[in-house]
All heavy atoms as TSV, in Angstrom:
chain	resi	resn	atom	element	x	y	z
A	1	MET	N	N	-41.525	2.147	26.967
A	1	MET	CA	C	-40.547	3.050	27.509
A	1	MET	C	C	-41.147	4.444	27.674
A	1	MET	O	O	-41.753	4.958	26.761
A	1	MET	CB	C	-39.345	3.142	26.553
A	1	MET	CG	C	-38.714	1.796	26.429
A	1	MET	SD	S	-37.226	1.776	25.396
A	1	MET	CE	C	-37.819	2.526	23.931
A	2	ARG	N	N	-41.042	4.987	28.834
A	2	ARG	CA	C	-41.601	6.313	29.137
A	2	ARG	C	C	-40.500	7.177	29.724
A	2	ARG	O	O	-39.863	6.734	30.674
A	2	ARG	CB	C	-42.743	6.188	30.099
A	2	ARG	CG	C	-43.925	5.492	29.527
A	2	ARG	CD	C	-45.022	5.487	30.507
A	2	ARG	NE	N	-46.085	4.629	29.976
A	2	ARG	CZ	C	-47.281	4.643	30.438
A	2	ARG	NH1	N	-47.667	5.447	31.321
A	2	ARG	NH2	N	-48.115	3.831	29.950
A	3	PRO	N	N	-40.289	8.338	29.318
A	3	PRO	CA	C	-40.760	8.854	27.995
A	3	PRO	C	C	-39.825	8.288	26.902
A	3	PRO	O	O	-38.650	8.058	27.184
A	3	PRO	CB	C	-40.641	10.350	28.094
A	3	PRO	CG	C	-39.554	10.550	29.061
A	3	PRO	CD	C	-39.635	9.378	30.096
A	4	ASP	N	N	-40.299	8.120	25.730
A	4	ASP	CA	C	-39.450	7.726	24.619
A	4	ASP	C	C	-38.519	8.805	24.255
A	4	ASP	O	O	-38.965	9.937	23.911
A	4	ASP	CB	C	-40.350	7.376	23.402
A	4	ASP	CG	C	-39.544	6.805	22.249
A	4	ASP	OD1	O	-38.336	7.078	22.168
A	4	ASP	OD2	O	-40.213	6.124	21.429
A	5	PRO	N	N	-37.216	8.595	24.365
A	5	PRO	CA	C	-36.233	9.661	24.131
A	5	PRO	C	C	-36.166	10.126	22.699
A	5	PRO	O	O	-35.672	11.137	22.391
A	5	PRO	CB	C	-34.920	9.056	24.549
A	5	PRO	CG	C	-35.109	7.597	24.463
A	5	PRO	CD	C	-36.529	7.339	24.742
A	6	PHE	N	N	-36.765	9.325	21.773
A	6	PHE	CA	C	-36.752	9.639	20.360
A	6	PHE	C	C	-38.117	9.979	19.806
A	6	PHE	O	O	-38.324	9.968	18.597
A	6	PHE	CB	C	-36.138	8.497	19.566
A	6	PHE	CG	C	-34.763	8.155	20.038
A	6	PHE	CD1	C	-34.508	7.020	20.768
A	6	PHE	CD2	C	-33.636	8.963	19.712
A	6	PHE	CE1	C	-33.258	6.694	21.174
A	6	PHE	CE2	C	-32.387	8.684	20.112
A	6	PHE	CZ	C	-32.169	7.545	20.853
A	7	LEU	N	N	-39.089	10.273	20.658
A	7	LEU	CA	C	-40.467	10.453	20.279
A	7	LEU	C	C	-40.615	11.470	19.186
A	7	LEU	O	O	-41.293	11.164	18.145
A	7	LEU	CB	C	-41.305	10.809	21.470
A	7	LEU	CG	C	-42.824	10.858	21.235
A	7	LEU	CD1	C	-43.393	9.548	20.741
A	7	LEU	CD2	C	-43.539	11.346	22.466
A	8	GLU	N	N	-40.076	12.629	19.316
A	8	GLU	CA	C	-40.257	13.737	18.298
A	8	GLU	C	C	-39.649	13.316	16.976
A	8	GLU	O	O	-40.279	13.535	15.947
A	8	GLU	CB	C	-39.682	15.000	18.831
A	8	GLU	CG	C	-40.460	15.617	19.967
A	8	GLU	CD	C	-39.853	16.950	20.443
A	8	GLU	OE1	O	-39.197	17.622	19.632
A	8	GLU	OE2	O	-40.085	17.280	21.593
A	9	LEU	N	N	-38.456	12.718	16.960
A	9	LEU	CA	C	-37.879	12.268	15.785
A	9	LEU	C	C	-38.662	11.113	15.137
A	9	LEU	O	O	-38.841	11.060	13.926
A	9	LEU	CB	C	-36.408	11.805	15.977
A	9	LEU	CG	C	-35.415	12.913	16.262
A	9	LEU	CD1	C	-34.120	12.278	16.649
A	9	LEU	CD2	C	-35.234	13.763	14.994
A	10	ALA	N	N	-39.124	10.209	15.930
A	10	ALA	CA	C	-39.846	9.023	15.452
A	10	ALA	C	C	-41.110	9.393	14.746
A	10	ALA	O	O	-41.559	8.705	13.883
A	10	ALA	CB	C	-40.087	7.996	16.559
A	11	ALA	N	N	-41.793	10.440	15.244
A	11	ALA	CA	C	-43.010	10.855	14.639
A	11	ALA	C	C	-42.827	11.188	13.159
A	11	ALA	O	O	-43.748	10.879	12.308
A	11	ALA	CB	C	-43.591	12.121	15.361
A	12	GLU	N	N	-41.694	11.732	12.795
A	12	GLU	CA	C	-41.501	12.056	11.390
A	12	GLU	C	C	-40.586	11.084	10.635
A	12	GLU	O	O	-40.713	10.832	9.476
A	12	GLU	CB	C	-40.809	13.472	11.327
A	12	GLU	CG	C	-40.719	13.989	9.910
A	12	GLU	CD	C	-40.345	15.503	9.867
A	12	GLU	OE1	O	-40.304	16.128	10.921
A	12	GLU	OE2	O	-39.967	15.896	8.775
A	13	TYR	N	N	-39.606	10.492	11.384
A	13	TYR	CA	C	-38.643	9.632	10.761
A	13	TYR	C	C	-38.600	8.243	11.359
A	13	TYR	O	O	-37.566	7.604	11.526
A	13	TYR	CB	C	-37.198	10.216	10.893
A	13	TYR	CG	C	-37.134	11.589	10.312
A	13	TYR	CD1	C	-37.059	12.738	11.158
A	13	TYR	CD2	C	-37.035	11.787	8.932
A	13	TYR	CE1	C	-36.866	14.001	10.628
A	13	TYR	CE2	C	-36.948	13.066	8.381
A	13	TYR	CZ	C	-36.886	14.118	9.262
A	13	TYR	OH	O	-36.717	15.436	8.743
A	14	GLY	N	N	-39.797	7.717	11.722
A	14	GLY	CA	C	-39.898	6.437	12.370
A	14	GLY	C	C	-39.224	5.254	11.652
A	14	GLY	O	O	-38.710	4.372	12.304
A	15	ARG	N	N	-39.251	5.276	10.322
A	15	ARG	CA	C	-38.636	4.163	9.568
A	15	ARG	C	C	-37.097	4.119	9.857
A	15	ARG	O	O	-36.492	3.089	9.637
A	15	ARG	CB	C	-38.880	4.263	8.082
A	15	ARG	CG	C	-40.332	4.136	7.769
A	15	ARG	CD	C	-40.550	4.245	6.316
A	15	ARG	NE	N	-41.388	3.105	5.947
A	15	ARG	CZ	C	-41.464	2.547	4.740
A	15	ARG	NH1	N	-40.771	3.056	3.720
A	15	ARG	NH2	N	-42.250	1.565	4.527
A	16	LEU	N	N	-36.475	5.206	10.224
A	16	LEU	CA	C	-35.080	5.310	10.525
A	16	LEU	C	C	-34.862	5.152	12.048
A	16	LEU	O	O	-33.943	4.470	12.466
A	16	LEU	CB	C	-34.465	6.568	10.031
A	16	LEU	CG	C	-34.419	6.712	8.496
A	16	LEU	CD1	C	-33.978	8.123	8.165
A	16	LEU	CD2	C	-33.550	5.734	7.881
A	17	VAL	N	N	-35.632	5.913	12.778
A	17	VAL	CA	C	-35.336	6.078	14.207
A	17	VAL	C	C	-35.683	4.783	15.003
A	17	VAL	O	O	-34.939	4.415	15.847
A	17	VAL	CB	C	-36.122	7.283	14.808
A	17	VAL	CG1	C	-35.981	7.370	16.274
A	17	VAL	CG2	C	-35.584	8.560	14.185
A	18	CYS	N	N	-36.839	4.148	14.697
A	18	CYS	CA	C	-37.248	2.990	15.481
A	18	CYS	C	C	-36.295	1.802	15.379
A	18	CYS	O	O	-35.878	1.281	16.415
A	18	CYS	CB	C	-38.652	2.587	15.123
A	18	CYS	SG	S	-39.848	3.830	15.569
A	19	PRO	N	N	-35.799	1.423	14.215
A	19	PRO	CA	C	-34.764	0.342	14.137
A	19	PRO	C	C	-33.454	0.778	14.819
A	19	PRO	O	O	-32.803	-0.065	15.451
A	19	PRO	CB	C	-34.583	0.113	12.636
A	19	PRO	CG	C	-35.818	0.621	11.995
A	19	PRO	CD	C	-36.283	1.775	12.868
A	20	PHE	N	N	-33.112	2.021	14.700
A	20	PHE	CA	C	-31.879	2.567	15.402
A	20	PHE	C	C	-32.077	2.363	16.953
A	20	PHE	O	O	-31.160	1.897	17.633
A	20	PHE	CB	C	-31.656	3.983	15.007
A	20	PHE	CG	C	-30.516	4.620	15.718
A	20	PHE	CD1	C	-29.233	4.286	15.412
A	20	PHE	CD2	C	-30.713	5.518	16.762
A	20	PHE	CE1	C	-28.189	4.886	16.057
A	20	PHE	CE2	C	-29.685	6.108	17.423
A	20	PHE	CZ	C	-28.366	5.788	17.093
A	21	HIS	N	N	-33.204	2.763	17.438
A	21	HIS	CA	C	-33.521	2.689	18.856
A	21	HIS	C	C	-33.479	1.240	19.313
A	21	HIS	O	O	-32.885	0.875	20.389
A	21	HIS	CB	C	-34.841	3.304	19.136
A	21	HIS	CG	C	-35.164	3.589	20.541
A	21	HIS	ND1	N	-36.333	4.097	21.015
A	21	HIS	CD2	C	-34.408	3.468	21.665
A	21	HIS	CE1	C	-36.333	4.236	22.313
A	21	HIS	NE2	N	-35.177	3.886	22.718
A	22	LEU	N	N	-34.055	0.284	18.554
A	22	LEU	CA	C	-34.008	-1.101	18.895
A	22	LEU	C	C	-32.589	-1.602	18.931
A	22	LEU	O	O	-32.158	-2.347	19.813
A	22	LEU	CB	C	-34.859	-1.917	17.854
A	22	LEU	CG	C	-34.897	-3.408	18.040
A	22	LEU	CD1	C	-35.438	-3.825	19.422
A	22	LEU	CD2	C	-35.679	-4.115	16.938
A	23	GLY	N	N	-31.712	-1.169	17.929
A	23	GLY	CA	C	-30.323	-1.555	17.946
A	23	GLY	C	C	-29.648	-1.013	19.199
A	23	GLY	O	O	-28.805	-1.756	19.718
A	24	LEU	N	N	-29.898	0.155	19.634
A	24	LEU	CA	C	-29.322	0.680	20.817
A	24	LEU	C	C	-29.665	-0.143	22.073
A	24	LEU	O	O	-28.812	-0.467	22.881
A	24	LEU	CB	C	-29.732	2.114	21.112
A	24	LEU	CG	C	-29.133	3.189	20.230
A	24	LEU	CD1	C	-29.743	4.593	20.468
A	24	LEU	CD2	C	-27.639	3.319	20.468
A	25	MET	N	N	-30.941	-0.556	22.139
A	25	MET	CA	C	-31.351	-1.396	23.265
A	25	MET	C	C	-30.657	-2.727	23.216
A	25	MET	O	O	-30.225	-3.216	24.249
A	25	MET	CB	C	-32.878	-1.602	23.213
A	25	MET	CG	C	-33.605	-0.309	23.566
A	25	MET	SD	S	-35.412	-0.558	23.790
A	25	MET	CE	C	-35.853	-0.914	22.045
A	26	ARG	N	N	-30.564	-3.331	22.051
A	26	ARG	CA	C	-29.886	-4.604	21.886
A	26	ARG	C	C	-28.416	-4.524	22.232
A	26	ARG	O	O	-27.913	-5.395	22.995
A	26	ARG	CB	C	-30.058	-5.166	20.486
A	26	ARG	CG	C	-31.467	-5.667	20.212
A	26	ARG	CD	C	-31.644	-6.088	18.766
A	26	ARG	NE	N	-32.929	-6.726	18.555
A	26	ARG	CZ	C	-33.462	-6.887	17.381
A	26	ARG	NH1	N	-32.832	-6.544	16.299
A	26	ARG	NH2	N	-34.654	-7.485	17.298
A	27	GLY	N	N	-27.761	-3.479	21.837
A	27	GLY	CA	C	-26.369	-3.282	22.134
A	27	GLY	C	C	-26.163	-3.053	23.608
A	27	GLY	O	O	-25.208	-3.580	24.221
A	28	ALA	N	N	-27.052	-2.264	24.246
A	28	ALA	CA	C	-26.896	-2.035	25.690
A	28	ALA	C	C	-27.110	-3.269	26.493
A	28	ALA	O	O	-26.364	-3.565	27.417
A	28	ALA	CB	C	-27.905	-0.987	26.148
A	29	LEU	N	N	-28.129	-4.062	26.133
A	29	LEU	CA	C	-28.383	-5.375	26.861
A	29	LEU	C	C	-27.192	-6.293	26.651
A	29	LEU	O	O	-26.774	-6.948	27.629
A	29	LEU	CB	C	-29.634	-5.977	26.322
A	29	LEU	CG	C	-30.922	-5.268	26.789
A	29	LEU	CD1	C	-32.148	-5.844	25.997
A	29	LEU	CD2	C	-31.168	-5.407	28.248
A	30	SER	N	N	-26.650	-6.361	25.500
A	30	SER	CA	C	-25.532	-7.210	25.255
A	30	SER	C	C	-24.325	-6.754	25.978
A	30	SER	O	O	-23.632	-7.588	26.657
A	30	SER	CB	C	-25.231	-7.257	23.705
A	30	SER	OG	O	-24.081	-8.015	23.485
A	31	GLY	N	N	-24.032	-5.468	25.923
A	31	GLY	CA	C	-22.873	-4.897	26.666
A	31	GLY	C	C	-22.950	-5.085	28.129
A	31	GLY	O	O	-21.931	-5.219	28.819
A	32	LEU	N	N	-24.163	-5.117	28.688
A	32	LEU	CA	C	-24.337	-5.317	30.101
A	32	LEU	C	C	-24.369	-6.793	30.497
A	32	LEU	O	O	-24.451	-7.094	31.707
A	32	LEU	CB	C	-25.670	-4.671	30.568
A	32	LEU	CG	C	-25.686	-3.156	30.497
A	32	LEU	CD1	C	-27.141	-2.619	30.699
A	32	LEU	CD2	C	-24.803	-2.578	31.532
A	33	GLY	N	N	-24.305	-7.688	29.506
A	33	GLY	CA	C	-24.358	-9.116	29.769
A	33	GLY	C	C	-25.742	-9.577	30.266
A	33	GLY	O	O	-25.869	-10.472	31.006
A	34	ALA	N	N	-26.788	-8.792	29.898
A	34	ALA	CA	C	-28.145	-9.145	30.293
A	34	ALA	C	C	-28.534	-10.523	29.798
A	34	ALA	O	O	-28.114	-10.934	28.721
A	34	ALA	CB	C	-29.119	-8.101	29.846
A	35	PRO	N	N	-29.329	-11.249	30.534
A	35	PRO	CA	C	-29.749	-12.608	30.091
A	35	PRO	C	C	-30.769	-12.619	28.998
A	35	PRO	O	O	-31.026	-13.673	28.412
A	35	PRO	CB	C	-30.278	-13.272	31.364
A	35	PRO	CG	C	-30.758	-12.110	32.186
A	35	PRO	CD	C	-29.787	-10.960	31.847
A	36	LEU	N	N	-31.334	-11.458	28.698
A	36	LEU	CA	C	-32.399	-11.398	27.659
A	36	LEU	C	C	-31.937	-10.467	26.531
A	36	LEU	O	O	-31.007	-9.674	26.694
A	36	LEU	CB	C	-33.691	-10.795	28.256
A	36	LEU	CG	C	-34.337	-11.638	29.358
A	36	LEU	CD1	C	-35.572	-10.885	29.919
A	36	LEU	CD2	C	-34.750	-13.016	28.857
A	37	THR	N	N	-32.677	-10.541	25.420
A	37	THR	CA	C	-32.450	-9.668	24.313
A	37	THR	C	C	-33.682	-8.782	24.070
A	37	THR	O	O	-34.680	-9.013	24.736
A	37	THR	CB	C	-32.180	-10.443	23.009
A	37	THR	OG1	O	-33.397	-11.237	22.718
A	37	THR	CG2	C	-31.051	-11.416	23.116
A	38	ALA	N	N	-33.597	-7.790	23.234
A	38	ALA	CA	C	-34.714	-7.022	22.851
A	38	ALA	C	C	-35.217	-7.623	21.529
A	38	ALA	O	O	-34.583	-7.519	20.445
A	38	ALA	CB	C	-34.392	-5.579	22.664
A	39	ALA	N	N	-36.362	-8.298	21.609
A	39	ALA	CA	C	-36.875	-9.035	20.400
A	39	ALA	C	C	-37.530	-8.076	19.431
A	39	ALA	O	O	-37.505	-8.343	18.196
A	39	ALA	CB	C	-37.884	-10.114	20.823
A	40	GLY	N	N	-38.101	-7.031	19.871
A	40	GLY	CA	C	-38.781	-6.075	18.985
A	40	GLY	C	C	-39.207	-4.814	19.670
A	40	GLY	O	O	-39.084	-4.686	20.843
A	41	LEU	N	N	-39.638	-3.852	18.798
A	41	LEU	CA	C	-40.061	-2.636	19.352
A	41	LEU	C	C	-41.385	-2.248	18.635
A	41	LEU	O	O	-41.417	-2.277	17.393
A	41	LEU	CB	C	-39.020	-1.545	19.014
A	41	LEU	CG	C	-39.312	-0.078	19.466
A	41	LEU	CD1	C	-39.325	-0.064	20.982
A	41	LEU	CD2	C	-38.212	0.827	18.954
A	42	GLU	N	N	-42.395	-1.941	19.420
A	42	GLU	CA	C	-43.733	-1.587	18.871
A	42	GLU	C	C	-43.847	-0.039	18.950
A	42	GLU	O	O	-44.131	0.431	20.008
A	42	GLU	CB	C	-44.791	-2.272	19.645
A	42	GLU	CG	C	-46.159	-2.089	19.144
A	42	GLU	CD	C	-47.233	-2.800	19.958
A	42	GLU	OE1	O	-46.876	-3.778	20.741
A	42	GLU	OE2	O	-48.360	-2.394	19.918
A	43	PRO	N	N	-43.640	0.587	17.783
A	43	PRO	CA	C	-43.704	2.040	17.819
A	43	PRO	C	C	-45.118	2.615	18.162
A	43	PRO	O	O	-46.117	2.068	17.657
A	43	PRO	CB	C	-43.319	2.489	16.362
A	43	PRO	CG	C	-42.630	1.260	15.830
A	43	PRO	CD	C	-43.240	0.061	16.522
A	44	PHE	N	N	-45.145	3.550	18.976
A	44	PHE	CA	C	-46.405	4.261	19.380
A	44	PHE	C	C	-47.449	3.306	19.831
A	44	PHE	O	O	-48.604	3.348	19.475
A	44	PHE	CB	C	-46.905	5.142	18.214
A	44	PHE	CG	C	-45.878	6.059	17.733
A	44	PHE	CD1	C	-45.257	5.908	16.442
A	44	PHE	CD2	C	-45.497	7.164	18.455
A	44	PHE	CE1	C	-44.276	6.777	16.009
A	44	PHE	CE2	C	-44.497	8.015	18.035
A	44	PHE	CZ	C	-43.888	7.852	16.846
A	45	ALA	N	N	-47.067	2.364	20.745
A	45	ALA	CA	C	-48.058	1.429	21.232
A	45	ALA	C	C	-49.141	2.124	22.016
A	45	ALA	O	O	-50.272	1.681	22.006
A	45	ALA	CB	C	-47.302	0.417	22.219
A	46	GLU	N	N	-48.823	3.208	22.636
A	46	GLU	CA	C	-49.757	4.087	23.286
A	46	GLU	C	C	-49.329	5.561	22.940
A	46	GLU	O	O	-48.178	5.757	22.660
A	46	GLU	CB	C	-49.728	3.840	24.815
A	46	GLU	CG	C	-50.148	2.500	25.224
A	46	GLU	CD	C	-51.576	2.390	25.625
A	46	GLU	OE1	O	-52.211	3.453	25.909
A	46	GLU	OE2	O	-52.091	1.252	25.588
A	47	PRO	N	N	-50.233	6.506	23.084
A	47	PRO	CA	C	-49.806	7.893	22.840
A	47	PRO	C	C	-48.573	8.249	23.678
A	47	PRO	O	O	-48.615	8.103	24.932
A	47	PRO	CB	C	-51.000	8.675	23.152
A	47	PRO	CG	C	-52.149	7.798	22.970
A	47	PRO	CD	C	-51.599	6.398	23.417
A	48	GLY	N	N	-47.485	8.659	23.079
A	48	GLY	CA	C	-46.352	9.195	23.869
A	48	GLY	C	C	-45.316	8.152	24.151
A	48	GLY	O	O	-44.248	8.498	24.715
A	49	PHE	N	N	-45.507	6.903	23.868
A	49	PHE	CA	C	-44.433	5.969	24.150
A	49	PHE	C	C	-44.455	4.707	23.260
A	49	PHE	O	O	-45.503	4.400	22.617
A	49	PHE	CB	C	-44.385	5.524	25.650
A	49	PHE	CG	C	-45.425	4.563	26.023
A	49	PHE	CD1	C	-45.190	3.262	26.073
A	49	PHE	CD2	C	-46.682	5.008	26.451
A	49	PHE	CE1	C	-46.149	2.310	26.498
A	49	PHE	CE2	C	-47.671	4.095	26.900
A	49	PHE	CZ	C	-47.443	2.798	26.929
A	50	CYS	N	N	-43.330	4.031	23.176
A	50	CYS	CA	C	-43.245	2.766	22.432
A	50	CYS	C	C	-43.028	1.584	23.402
A	50	CYS	O	O	-42.703	1.855	24.538
A	50	CYS	CB	C	-41.990	2.870	21.506
A	50	CYS	SG	S	-42.100	4.191	20.316
A	51	LEU	N	N	-43.270	0.425	22.918
A	51	LEU	CA	C	-43.214	-0.768	23.754
A	51	LEU	C	C	-42.120	-1.701	23.257
A	51	LEU	O	O	-42.157	-2.078	22.074
A	51	LEU	CB	C	-44.611	-1.461	23.691
A	51	LEU	CG	C	-44.764	-2.734	24.555
A	51	LEU	CD1	C	-44.606	-2.377	26.027
A	51	LEU	CD2	C	-46.130	-3.331	24.288
A	52	ALA	N	N	-41.129	-1.947	24.164
A	52	ALA	CA	C	-40.099	-2.863	23.807
A	52	ALA	C	C	-40.516	-4.276	24.252
A	52	ALA	O	O	-41.027	-4.457	25.375
A	52	ALA	CB	C	-38.813	-2.485	24.480
A	53	HIS	N	N	-40.279	-5.268	23.403
A	53	HIS	CA	C	-40.585	-6.644	23.693
A	53	HIS	C	C	-39.352	-7.410	24.008
A	53	HIS	O	O	-38.422	-7.424	23.189
A	53	HIS	CB	C	-41.345	-7.305	22.467
A	53	HIS	CG	C	-42.658	-6.629	22.163
A	53	HIS	ND1	N	-43.792	-6.959	22.857
A	53	HIS	CD2	C	-42.968	-5.752	21.268
A	53	HIS	CE1	C	-44.788	-6.272	22.366
A	53	HIS	NE2	N	-44.303	-5.512	21.371
A	54	PRO	N	N	-39.295	-8.012	25.192
A	54	PRO	CA	C	-38.095	-8.805	25.520
A	54	PRO	C	C	-38.046	-10.095	24.723
A	54	PRO	O	O	-39.107	-10.665	24.333
A	54	PRO	CB	C	-38.259	-9.102	27.011
A	54	PRO	CG	C	-39.778	-9.030	27.259
A	54	PRO	CD	C	-40.293	-7.999	26.268
A	55	GLY	N	N	-36.871	-10.569	24.495
A	55	GLY	CA	C	-36.685	-11.844	23.809
A	55	GLY	C	C	-36.212	-12.890	24.751
A	55	GLY	O	O	-35.942	-12.683	25.942
A	56	GLY	N	N	-35.930	-14.077	24.228
A	56	GLY	CA	C	-35.449	-15.170	24.977
A	56	GLY	C	C	-34.070	-15.044	25.473
A	56	GLY	O	O	-33.395	-13.977	25.183
A	57	ALA	N	N	-33.595	-16.006	26.197
A	57	ALA	CA	C	-32.236	-15.960	26.741
A	57	ALA	C	C	-31.215	-15.938	25.618
A	57	ALA	O	O	-31.410	-16.520	24.599
A	57	ALA	CB	C	-32.003	-17.154	27.642
A	58	ARG	N	N	-30.106	-15.219	25.883
A	58	ARG	CA	C	-29.033	-15.149	24.843
A	58	ARG	C	C	-28.256	-16.458	24.872
A	58	ARG	O	O	-28.080	-17.087	25.924
A	58	ARG	CB	C	-28.145	-13.987	25.202
A	58	ARG	CG	C	-28.848	-12.674	25.100
A	58	ARG	CD	C	-27.999	-11.476	25.292
A	58	ARG	NE	N	-26.961	-11.546	26.295
A	58	ARG	CZ	C	-25.715	-11.182	26.219
A	58	ARG	NH1	N	-25.319	-10.658	25.097
A	58	ARG	NH2	N	-24.903	-11.307	27.231
A	59	THR	N	N	-27.828	-16.824	23.680
A	59	THR	CA	C	-27.027	-18.077	23.563
A	59	THR	C	C	-25.597	-17.771	24.044
A	59	THR	O	O	-25.174	-16.608	24.208
A	59	THR	CB	C	-26.979	-18.578	22.152
A	59	THR	OG1	O	-26.281	-17.586	21.303
A	59	THR	CG2	C	-28.355	-18.793	21.579
A	60	ALA	N	N	-24.788	-18.813	24.228
A	60	ALA	CA	C	-23.399	-18.665	24.649
A	60	ALA	C	C	-22.644	-17.867	23.618
A	60	ALA	O	O	-21.778	-16.981	23.968
A	60	ALA	CB	C	-22.745	-19.939	24.858
A	61	GLU	N	N	-22.956	-18.035	22.325
A	61	GLU	CA	C	-22.261	-17.322	21.258
A	61	GLU	C	C	-22.602	-15.836	21.338
A	61	GLU	O	O	-21.773	-14.980	21.173
A	61	GLU	CB	C	-22.724	-17.875	19.868
A	61	GLU	CG	C	-21.947	-17.195	18.731
A	61	GLU	CD	C	-22.364	-17.809	17.440
A	61	GLU	OE1	O	-22.081	-18.989	17.203
A	61	GLU	OE2	O	-22.939	-17.050	16.633
A	62	GLN	N	N	-23.871	-15.524	21.632
A	62	GLN	CA	C	-24.247	-14.139	21.790
A	62	GLN	C	C	-23.631	-13.455	22.992
A	62	GLN	O	O	-23.407	-12.219	22.995
A	62	GLN	CB	C	-25.766	-14.024	21.918
A	62	GLN	CG	C	-26.479	-14.285	20.620
A	62	GLN	CD	C	-27.972	-14.406	20.797
A	62	GLN	OE1	O	-28.390	-14.958	21.788
A	62	GLN	NE2	N	-28.762	-13.848	19.883
A	63	LYS	N	N	-23.356	-14.235	23.976
A	63	LYS	CA	C	-22.749	-13.753	25.190
A	63	LYS	C	C	-21.213	-13.546	25.063
A	63	LYS	O	O	-20.563	-13.067	25.922
A	63	LYS	CB	C	-22.989	-14.681	26.382
A	63	LYS	CG	C	-24.446	-14.715	26.805
A	63	LYS	CD	C	-24.636	-15.685	27.934
A	63	LYS	CE	C	-26.115	-15.789	28.277
A	63	LYS	NZ	N	-26.386	-16.807	29.262
A	64	GLY	N	N	-20.660	-14.028	23.884
A	64	GLY	CA	C	-19.259	-13.818	23.665
A	64	GLY	C	C	-18.410	-14.996	24.120
A	64	GLY	O	O	-17.186	-14.817	24.261
A	65	ALA	N	N	-18.996	-16.107	24.431
A	65	ALA	CA	C	-18.268	-17.288	24.900
A	65	ALA	C	C	-17.432	-17.857	23.713
A	65	ALA	O	O	-17.891	-17.800	22.590
A	65	ALA	CB	C	-19.221	-18.348	25.412
A	66	THR	N	N	-16.354	-18.364	24.023
A	66	THR	CA	C	-15.476	-19.000	23.036
A	66	THR	C	C	-15.940	-20.463	22.880
A	66	THR	O	O	-16.033	-21.216	23.845
A	66	THR	CB	C	-13.985	-18.982	23.435
A	66	THR	OG1	O	-13.626	-17.665	23.744
A	66	THR	CG2	C	-13.081	-19.567	22.412
A	67	PRO	N	N	-16.262	-20.856	21.607
A	67	PRO	CA	C	-16.654	-22.265	21.399
A	67	PRO	C	C	-15.546	-23.248	21.710
A	67	PRO	O	O	-14.366	-22.920	21.503
A	67	PRO	CB	C	-17.055	-22.290	19.898
A	67	PRO	CG	C	-16.916	-20.886	19.362
A	67	PRO	CD	C	-16.236	-20.080	20.432
A	68	ARG	N	N	-15.892	-24.396	22.242
A	68	ARG	CA	C	-14.923	-25.412	22.547
A	68	ARG	C	C	-14.675	-26.334	21.448
A	68	ARG	O	O	-15.438	-26.677	20.694
A	68	ARG	CB	C	-15.372	-26.166	23.785
A	68	ARG	CG	C	-15.399	-25.273	24.976
A	68	ARG	CD	C	-15.826	-25.990	26.153
A	68	ARG	NE	N	-16.091	-25.039	27.240
A	68	ARG	CZ	C	-16.074	-25.378	28.465
A	68	ARG	NH1	N	-15.866	-26.654	28.840
A	68	ARG	NH2	N	-16.283	-24.518	29.407
């Protein structure tokens, strides 16, 4: 992700900020009904940005479908 919106905070508080950022991405993808999830986040993969790793397709339960 370029630019990382939490870069300055993550440099000092990465143990808190990076999992929070991953949760925001997962929530946004879920809320948008995206077919993928955010499987992980690689902090500072390159100078100035982090790398988000996509996950597999979401299950019907994750999409909010009612079980039959």
